[in-house]
C-alpha positions as CSV (number, residue, x, y, z in Angstrom):
1,M,-3.6,24.9,31.2
2,A,-2.7,22.0,28.9
3,S,-6.4,21.4,28.0
4,A,-6.8,25.2,27.3
5,A,-3.7,25.1,25.0
6,E,-5.0,22.1,23.2
7,Q,-8.4,23.8,22.7
8,L,-6.8,26.9,21.4
9,A,-4.7,24.9,18.9
10,S,-7.7,23.0,17.7
11,N,-9.7,26.2,17.3
12,L,-6.8,27.7,15.2
13,N,-6.7,24.6,13.0
14,F,-10.5,24.7,12.6
15,S,-10.4,28.3,11.6
16,A,-7.5,27.7,9.2
17,F,-9.4,24.8,7.6
18,A,-12.5,27.0,7.3
19,K,-10.5,29.6,5.3
20,A,-8.6,27.1,3.2
21,E,-10.8,27.0,0.1
22,E,-8.3,25.2,-2.1
23,L,-7.9,22.4,0.5
24,K,-11.7,22.0,0.6
25,K,-11.8,21.7,-3.2
26,R,-9.1,19.0,-3.1
27,I,-10.9,17.0,-0.4
28,W,-14.2,17.2,-2.3
29,F,-12.4,16.1,-5.5
30,T,-10.8,13.2,-3.7
31,L,-14.2,12.1,-2.2
32,G,-15.9,12.4,-5.6
33,A,-13.2,10.3,-7.3
34,L,-13.4,7.6,-4.7
35,L,-17.2,7.6,-5.1
36,V,-16.8,7.0,-8.8
37,Y,-14.5,4.1,-8.0
38,R,-17.0,2.5,-5.6
39,L,-19.8,2.8,-8.1
40,G,-17.6,1.0,-10.7
41,T,-17.2,-2.0,-8.4
42,Y,-21.0,-2.6,-8.8
43,I,-21.2,-2.6,-12.6
44,P,-21.1,-6.2,-13.7
45,L,-19.1,-7.7,-16.5
46,P,-21.2,-8.4,-19.6
47,G,-22.1,-12.0,-20.3
48,I,-21.9,-13.3,-16.7
49,N,-24.5,-15.3,-14.8
50,P,-24.2,-13.6,-11.3
51,E,-25.7,-16.5,-9.4
52,A,-23.5,-19.2,-10.9
53,F,-20.4,-17.0,-10.5
54,G,-21.3,-16.3,-6.8
55,Q,-21.3,-20.1,-6.2
56,A,-18.0,-20.5,-8.0
57,F,-16.4,-17.6,-6.1
58,N,-17.4,-19.0,-2.7
59,Q,-15.5,-22.2,-3.6
60,A,-12.3,-20.4,-4.6
61,Q,-12.2,-17.4,-2.3
62,S,-9.8,-19.0,0.1
63,G,-7.0,-18.6,-2.5
64,I,-5.3,-15.6,-4.0
65,I,-8.7,-14.6,-5.5
66,G,-10.0,-13.7,-2.0
67,M,-7.0,-11.4,-1.4
68,F,-7.5,-9.7,-4.7
69,N,-11.2,-9.3,-3.9
70,M,-10.2,-7.5,-0.6
71,F,-7.9,-5.1,-2.5
72,A,-10.5,-4.6,-5.2
73,G,-13.2,-3.6,-2.7
74,G,-15.4,-6.6,-3.5
75,A,-15.3,-6.1,-7.3
76,V,-14.0,-9.6,-7.9
77,E,-16.9,-11.1,-5.9
78,R,-19.3,-9.3,-8.2
79,M,-17.0,-9.7,-11.2
80,A,-17.3,-6.0,-11.9
81,I,-15.5,-3.9,-14.5
82,F,-12.9,-3.0,-11.9
83,A,-12.3,-6.6,-10.9
84,L,-8.6,-6.4,-11.7
85,G,-8.4,-3.2,-9.5
86,I,-5.1,-1.4,-9.4
87,M,-2.9,-4.4,-8.7
88,P,-1.5,-4.7,-12.3
89,Y,-0.2,-1.2,-12.0
90,I,1.4,-1.9,-8.6
91,S,3.0,-5.1,-10.1
92,A,4.3,-3.2,-13.1
93,S,5.7,-0.5,-10.8
94,I,7.5,-3.1,-8.7
95,I,8.9,-4.8,-11.8
96,M,10.2,-1.4,-13.1
97,Q,11.9,-0.8,-9.8
98,L,13.6,-4.1,-10.1
99,M,14.6,-3.4,-13.6
100,T,16.2,-0.1,-12.8
101,T,18.6,-1.9,-10.5
102,V,19.5,-4.4,-13.3
103,V,19.4,-2.5,-16.6
104,P,22.0,0.3,-16.8
105,T,19.9,2.4,-19.2
106,L,16.9,2.5,-16.8
107,E,19.2,3.2,-13.9
108,Q,20.6,6.2,-15.8
109,M,17.1,7.4,-16.6
110,K,16.2,7.3,-12.9
111,K,19.2,9.6,-12.2
112,D,18.3,12.0,-15.0
113,G,15.7,13.7,-12.9
114,E,12.1,14.6,-13.9
115,Q,12.5,13.7,-17.6
116,G,13.8,10.3,-16.8
117,R,11.1,9.6,-14.3
118,K,8.5,10.5,-17.0
119,V,9.9,7.9,-19.4
120,I,10.0,5.3,-16.6
121,N,6.4,6.1,-15.7
122,Q,5.4,5.7,-19.4
123,Y,7.1,2.2,-19.5
124,T,5.2,1.4,-16.3
125,R,1.9,2.2,-18.0
126,Y,2.8,-0.1,-20.9
127,G,3.7,-2.8,-18.5
128,T,0.3,-2.3,-16.8
129,V,-1.5,-2.9,-20.0
130,V,0.4,-6.1,-20.7
131,L,-0.1,-7.5,-17.2
132,A,-3.7,-6.5,-17.1
133,A,-4.4,-8.1,-20.6
134,L,-2.7,-11.4,-19.5
135,Q,-4.7,-11.5,-16.2
136,A,-7.9,-10.5,-18.0
137,Y,-7.5,-13.3,-20.6
138,G,-6.8,-15.8,-17.8
139,I,-10.0,-14.7,-16.0
140,A,-12.0,-15.0,-19.2
141,V,-10.7,-18.6,-19.8
142,G,-11.3,-19.5,-16.2
143,L,-14.9,-18.2,-16.3
144,E,-15.6,-20.2,-19.4
145,G,-14.3,-23.3,-17.6
146,A,-16.7,-22.9,-14.7
147,A,-20.1,-24.4,-15.1
148,N,-22.9,-22.1,-16.3
149,V,-21.0,-18.9,-15.4
150,V,-20.7,-17.5,-19.0
151,T,-23.9,-17.2,-20.9
152,D,-22.3,-17.2,-24.4
153,P,-18.7,-18.5,-24.3
154,G,-16.4,-17.9,-27.2
155,W,-13.8,-15.5,-28.6
156,F,-16.2,-12.6,-28.5
157,F,-16.7,-13.1,-24.7
158,R,-12.9,-13.3,-24.2
159,A,-12.2,-10.2,-26.3
160,S,-14.9,-8.2,-24.6
161,T,-13.8,-9.3,-21.1
162,V,-10.1,-8.4,-21.9
163,I,-11.1,-5.0,-23.2
164,T,-13.4,-4.2,-20.3
165,L,-11.1,-5.3,-17.5
166,V,-8.0,-3.7,-19.1
167,G,-10.0,-0.5,-19.6
168,G,-11.2,-0.6,-16.0
169,T,-7.6,-0.9,-14.7
170,M,-6.4,1.9,-16.9
171,F,-9.2,4.1,-15.8
172,L,-8.3,3.5,-12.1
173,M,-4.7,4.3,-12.9
174,W,-5.8,7.6,-14.5
175,L,-8.1,8.3,-11.6
176,G,-5.4,7.7,-9.1
177,E,-3.1,10.1,-10.9
178,Q,-5.8,12.7,-10.9
179,I,-6.3,12.3,-7.2
180,T,-2.6,12.7,-6.6
181,S,-2.4,15.9,-8.7
182,R,-5.7,17.5,-7.9
183,G,-6.8,15.9,-4.6
184,I,-5.3,15.0,-1.3
185,G,-2.9,12.0,-0.7
186,N,-1.5,9.4,-3.0
187,G,-4.3,8.4,-5.4
188,I,-3.2,4.8,-5.9
189,S,-2.9,4.2,-2.2
190,L,-6.3,5.8,-1.5
191,I,-8.0,3.6,-4.1
192,I,-6.7,0.5,-2.3
193,F,-7.6,2.1,1.0
194,A,-11.2,2.7,-0.1
195,G,-11.5,-0.9,-1.3
196,I,-10.3,-2.3,2.0
197,V,-12.4,0.0,4.2
198,A,-15.5,-0.7,2.2
199,G,-15.5,-4.3,3.4
200,L,-15.1,-3.4,7.1
201,P,-18.7,-2.5,7.9
202,T,-20.0,-5.8,6.6
203,A,-17.3,-7.7,8.6
204,V,-18.2,-5.8,11.8
205,V,-21.9,-6.5,11.4
206,S,-21.3,-10.2,10.7
207,T,-19.1,-10.5,13.8
208,L,-21.6,-8.8,16.0
209,E,-24.3,-11.0,14.5
210,L,-22.3,-14.1,15.5
211,G,-22.1,-12.6,19.0
212,R,-25.8,-12.1,19.1
213,Q,-26.4,-15.7,18.1
214,G,-24.0,-17.0,20.7
215,A,-21.5,-18.4,18.2
216,L,-18.9,-15.9,19.6
217,A,-18.5,-15.1,23.3
218,T,-18.8,-11.4,24.3
219,W,-15.4,-11.4,25.9
220,I,-13.9,-12.5,22.6
221,I,-15.5,-9.6,20.7
222,L,-14.4,-7.1,23.3
223,G,-10.9,-8.6,23.2
224,I,-10.8,-8.1,19.4
225,I,-11.8,-4.4,19.8
226,I,-9.1,-3.8,22.4
227,L,-6.5,-5.7,20.4
228,A,-7.4,-3.7,17.3
229,V,-6.8,-0.4,19.2
230,V,-3.5,-1.7,20.6
231,V,-2.3,-3.0,17.1
232,I,-3.2,0.3,15.4
233,A,-1.3,2.3,18.1
234,F,1.7,-0.1,17.7
235,I,1.7,0.3,13.9
236,V,1.5,4.1,14.1
237,F,4.5,4.1,16.6
238,M,6.6,1.8,14.4
239,E,5.8,3.5,11.1
240,R,7.0,6.8,12.6
241,A,10.1,5.3,14.1
242,Q,13.4,6.4,12.5
243,R,17.1,5.9,13.0
244,R,18.7,9.3,12.4
245,L,22.3,9.6,11.4
246,L,24.0,12.9,12.2
247,I,25.4,14.6,9.1
248,Q,27.8,17.6,9.4
249,Y,28.7,20.1,6.7
250,P,32.0,22.1,7.0
251,K,32.4,25.8,6.7
252,R,32.2,27.2,3.2
253,Q,33.5,30.4,1.6
254,M,31.6,31.8,-1.3
255,G,33.2,35.0,-2.6
256,N,34.0,37.2,0.3
257,R,31.4,35.6,2.6
258,M,32.1,32.7,5.0
259,F,29.2,30.4,5.8
260,E,29.1,28.5,9.0
261,G,29.0,24.8,9.0
262,N,25.6,23.2,9.8
263,T,24.2,19.8,10.8
264,S,21.3,17.7,9.6
265,F,20.1,14.2,9.9
266,L,19.8,11.3,7.5
267,P,16.5,9.5,8.5
268,L,16.4,5.7,8.1
269,K,12.9,4.4,8.4
270,L,12.3,1.3,10.5
271,N,10.0,0.0,7.8
272,T,11.6,1.0,4.5
273,A,9.8,-1.8,2.5
274,G,6.3,-0.7,3.5
275,V,3.5,-3.3,2.8
276,I,5.2,-4.9,-0.2
277,P,6.7,-7.9,1.7
278,P,3.4,-9.2,3.2
279,I,1.7,-8.7,-0.2
280,F,4.3,-10.8,-2.0
281,A,4.5,-13.4,0.7
282,S,0.7,-13.8,0.7
283,S,0.5,-14.0,-3.0
284,L,3.1,-16.8,-3.3
285,L,1.7,-18.8,-0.4
286,L,-1.9,-18.7,-1.8
287,V,-0.9,-20.0,-5.2
288,P,-1.2,-23.7,-4.3
289,A,-4.7,-23.1,-2.8
290,T,-5.7,-21.3,-6.0
291,I,-4.4,-24.0,-8.3
292,S,-6.1,-26.6,-6.2
293,G,-9.4,-24.7,-6.4
294,F,-9.2,-24.6,-10.2
295,N,-8.3,-28.3,-10.4
296,S,-10.7,-29.6,-7.8
297,G,-11.6,-32.6,-9.9
298,G,-8.1,-33.5,-11.1
299,G,-7.3,-35.8,-8.3
300,N,-3.7,-34.5,-7.6
301,E,-3.0,-35.9,-4.2
302,W,0.3,-34.1,-3.8
303,L,-1.3,-30.7,-4.5
304,T,-4.1,-31.4,-2.1
305,T,-1.5,-32.3,0.6
306,I,0.5,-29.2,0.0
307,T,-2.6,-27.1,0.1
308,A,-3.7,-28.6,3.4
309,L,-0.2,-28.0,5.0
310,L,-0.2,-24.4,3.7
311,G,-3.7,-23.6,4.9
312,H,-4.5,-20.6,7.2
313,G,-3.5,-21.3,10.8
314,Q,-1.3,-24.3,10.0
315,P,2.2,-24.2,11.6
316,L,4.0,-24.7,8.2
317,Y,2.1,-21.8,6.7
318,M,3.1,-19.5,9.6
319,V,6.7,-20.5,9.3
320,F,6.9,-20.0,5.5
321,Y,4.9,-16.7,5.8
322,A,7.3,-15.3,8.4
323,V,10.4,-16.4,6.5
324,M,9.2,-14.9,3.2
325,I,8.1,-11.6,4.9
326,I,11.6,-11.2,6.4
327,F,13.3,-12.1,3.0
328,F,11.2,-9.6,1.1
329,C,11.8,-6.9,3.7
330,F,15.6,-7.1,3.1
331,F,15.2,-7.7,-0.7
332,Y,12.9,-4.7,-1.3
333,T,14.9,-2.4,1.1
334,A,18.0,-3.2,-0.9
335,I,16.2,-2.1,-4.1
336,V,14.7,1.2,-2.9
337,F,17.6,2.4,-0.8
338,N,21.2,2.4,-2.1
339,P,23.8,3.2,0.6
340,T,26.5,3.8,-2.1
341,D,24.5,6.4,-3.9
342,T,23.6,8.1,-0.6
343,A,27.3,8.2,0.4
344,D,28.3,9.6,-3.0
345,N,25.7,12.4,-2.7
346,L,26.9,13.3,0.7
347,K,30.5,13.5,-0.5
348,K,29.5,15.7,-3.4
349,H,27.8,18.2,-1.1
350,G,30.6,18.1,1.4
351,G,28.6,16.3,4.1
352,F,30.0,13.6,6.3
353,I,29.1,11.4,9.3
354,P,31.3,12.3,12.3
355,G,34.0,9.8,12.8
356,I,33.4,8.0,9.5
357,R,35.6,8.7,6.4
358,P,33.5,9.9,3.4
359,G,33.0,7.6,0.4
360,E,33.2,3.9,0.7
361,R,33.5,3.8,4.5
362,T,30.3,6.0,4.8
363,A,28.5,3.6,2.5
364,Q,29.5,0.6,4.6
365,Y,28.4,2.3,7.8
366,I,25.0,3.3,6.4
367,D,24.5,-0.3,5.1
368,Y,25.5,-1.6,8.6
369,V,23.0,0.6,10.4
370,L,20.3,0.0,7.7
371,T,20.7,-3.8,8.1
372,R,20.1,-3.7,11.8
373,V,17.2,-1.3,11.4
374,T,15.6,-3.6,8.8
375,V,15.9,-6.5,11.2
376,V,13.7,-4.7,13.7
377,G,11.3,-3.6,10.9
378,A,11.0,-7.2,9.5
379,I,10.2,-8.5,13.0
380,Y,7.5,-5.8,13.5
381,I,5.8,-6.6,10.1
382,T,6.0,-10.3,10.8
383,L,4.3,-10.0,14.2
384,V,1.5,-7.8,12.8
385,C,0.8,-10.1,9.9
386,L,0.9,-13.3,11.9
387,L,-1.5,-12.0,14.6
388,P,-4.6,-12.7,12.4
389,E,-3.4,-16.3,11.9
390,F,-3.0,-16.9,15.6
391,L,-6.5,-15.5,16.1
392,I,-8.0,-17.8,13.5
393,S,-6.3,-20.9,14.8
394,A,-6.9,-20.1,18.5
395,T,-10.5,-18.8,18.5
396,G,-11.9,-19.5,15.0
397,V,-12.9,-15.9,14.6
398,P,-13.9,-15.3,10.9
399,F,-13.3,-11.5,11.2
400,Y,-10.1,-10.0,12.5
401,F,-8.0,-6.9,12.4
402,G,-4.4,-6.9,11.5
403,G,-2.2,-8.1,8.7
404,T,-1.6,-6.4,5.3
405,S,-5.0,-4.7,5.2
406,L,-4.5,-2.9,8.6
407,L,-0.9,-1.9,7.6
408,I,-2.3,-0.3,4.4
409,V,-5.2,1.5,6.1
410,V,-3.0,3.0,8.9
411,S,-0.1,4.0,6.5
412,V,-2.4,5.7,4.0
413,T,-4.4,7.4,6.8
414,M,-1.1,8.8,8.3
415,D,0.1,10.0,4.9
416,T,-3.2,11.7,4.0
417,V,-3.4,13.4,7.4
418,S,0.1,14.7,7.1
419,Q,-0.6,16.1,3.7
420,I,-3.7,17.9,5.0
421,Q,-1.6,19.4,7.8
422,G,0.9,20.5,5.3
423,H,-1.7,22.3,3.3
424,L,-3.0,24.0,6.4
425,L,0.4,25.2,7.4
426,A,1.1,26.5,3.9
427,H,-2.2,28.4,4.0
428,Q,-1.3,29.9,7.4
429,Y,2.1,31.0,6.0
430,E,0.5,32.6,3.0
431,G,-1.9,34.5,5.4
432,L,1.1,35.7,7.4
433,V,3.0,36.9,4.3
434,K,0.0,38.8,3.1
435,K,-0.4,40.5,6.4
436,A,3.3,41.5,6.5
437,K,3.0,43.0,3.0
438,L,-0.1,45.0,4.0
439,R,1.7,46.3,7.1
440,G,4.7,47.3,4.9
441,K,2.5,49.3,2.5
442,R,0.8,51.1,5.4
443,K,4.1,52.2,6.7
């Protein structure tokens, strides 16, 4: 009976999808936009010697450049026009979120509704241009400093590099906004998702090739596959986990009518901060390795020692990585969720938590629950992100699942699937409404 019910539900979903023409158009638009993004990661930057740059990249990929290359879908490795990726926009968005909690004018704009959000989004775009220009200029200078990478160094090369890389980032930002409005899912997240997933086939093939050559035992490869499935299931479970606070609304009288009081829930996600903490922690910890890579001939012994201690798989690296992830979990959660504002909104609408006095006591209680929920969420993110480090140090496996990339892939997949299901439900409701209207006319 259960299998028959599941088969019936799947048939209904398939039939609903077959009739949902608008959803099909949105999916095709999203796939086309992501294809354009992938093609752009193969268009090289003008004035670059690809062979010389490939050698220089192999020497510096252990630092923050390697992480940017993963998020950019290999565009940094090929020094393509999309080498900066969408990271400047994400950095500008995070900075604007920090500023809204510090600058009263921006905080008021955030509360003004849609108009205020438009102004903040425009400031975010300006910040993206500034950050992208600074990073592009740094890349141009760094390329000129490498041996035989730039065919014709000089100010013309720097200007063309800055214009090309900034233009690539702004195009990706526009493309992400178009996906969000005309496609399916969050456009910026899908662009990062496509960049990460694009590197998985190569990593899988290289790992299987190591197994064929005997460099990796068969049981290790099978263990990685099983572990990947377990970690994905664990991430899905934890990302859906919520702590629901019961909210009650009293009876209300409007005119001569009395409305009964109802109840609802205030959901507190286990992982409110998302993937921001591991991204920040990884970026900060990889800075010494990146500086050491650019100053390989400088002879700084203290920098070399710090880089060695903070290398992948080292105990000190794992300790600092865990501490910084936990810190950023609490820090970013405090930015994106304000218990005082939530309590004030509940009080304005007449809602209250049973047994808790509205106002300041409600804010303290929400903060109390949120802190304990964040502890569990921080431990969960730390375990997922440290798993690859333990695999590297224990087995020496060059390819692994887990960490920030897996968190992004699973989160974006869940969000996209939920949006597709929402469109299917909306299409089914529209069909039911049309049928009801037709029946009413016949009567």
